[in-house]
C-alpha positions in Angstrom: 27.2 -9.8 49.9 26.3 -11.3 46.7 25.8 -7.6 44.6 28.9 -6.2 45.7 30.0 -9.6 44.4 29.0 -9.9 41.3 30.3 -6.2 40.7 33.5 -7.5 41.5 33.7 -9.5 39.2 32.9 -7.9 36.5 35.7 -5.5 37.7 38.2 -7.3 38.2 37.2 -11.3 36.2 38.7 -9.8 32.7 42.0 -8.7 34.5 43.1 -11.8 35.9 41.9 -11.1 39.9 39.2 -13.4 39.8 41.1 -16.7 41.8 39.3 -20.0 39.3 37.6 -17.7 36.5 39.0 -19.6 33.4 38.1 -18.1 30.0 34.7 -19.4 29.5 33.4 -18.0 33.1 34.7 -14.6 32.3 32.7 -15.0 29.0 30.1 -15.6 30.8 30.6 -12.9 33.3 30.5 -10.3 30.2 27.0 -11.1 29.9 23.6 -10.2 31.8 22.7 -13.1 33.5 23.9 -17.4 32.9 27.0 -17.1 35.3 25.7 -20.2 37.6 24.9 -22.4 34.1 28.5 -21.3 33.3 30.1 -22.4 36.6 30.9 -18.9 37.2 32.7 -19.9 40.6 29.9 -18.1 43.4 30.4 -16.1 46.6 29.2 -19.0 48.5 32.4 -20.9 47.0 35.5 -18.0 47.8 33.7 -17.7 50.6 34.3 -22.2 51.5 38.1 -21.1 50.6 38.2 -18.6 53.6 38.2 -15.5 51.3 37.1 -12.9 53.0 35.3 -9.9 51.8 35.6 -6.0 53.5 33.6 -2.8 52.1 31.5 0.3 52.6 28.3 -1.0 54.6 25.1 -0.7 52.0 23.6 2.4 53.2 26.8 4.0 54.3 26.9 3.0 50.2 23.5 4.2 48.9 24.3 7.3 51.1 27.0 8.5 48.9 26.4 7.3 45.8 23.1 9.5 46.8 25.6 12.1 47.0 27.3 12.1 43.9 24.1 12.2 42.1 22.7 15.3 43.3 26.0 16.9 42.5 26.4 15.9 38.7 22.8 17.3 38.7 23.6 20.5 39.3 26.5 21.1 37.6 
């Protein structure tokens, strides 16, 4: 679940859709590594607040990525 959370944070924190993320957190999220040293809220911290996450199962997501990449390579 952590990779999905991290991708969510990269996409939505700059838009203001990551509760509790400060401007310093958003800056750290935009860089490679150092998130948790900068105090970016963790997946576990959101789970502890009662947040829940839903999405495509990992295996299904990989199938979709494979399908798209094959379609792109054919064209």
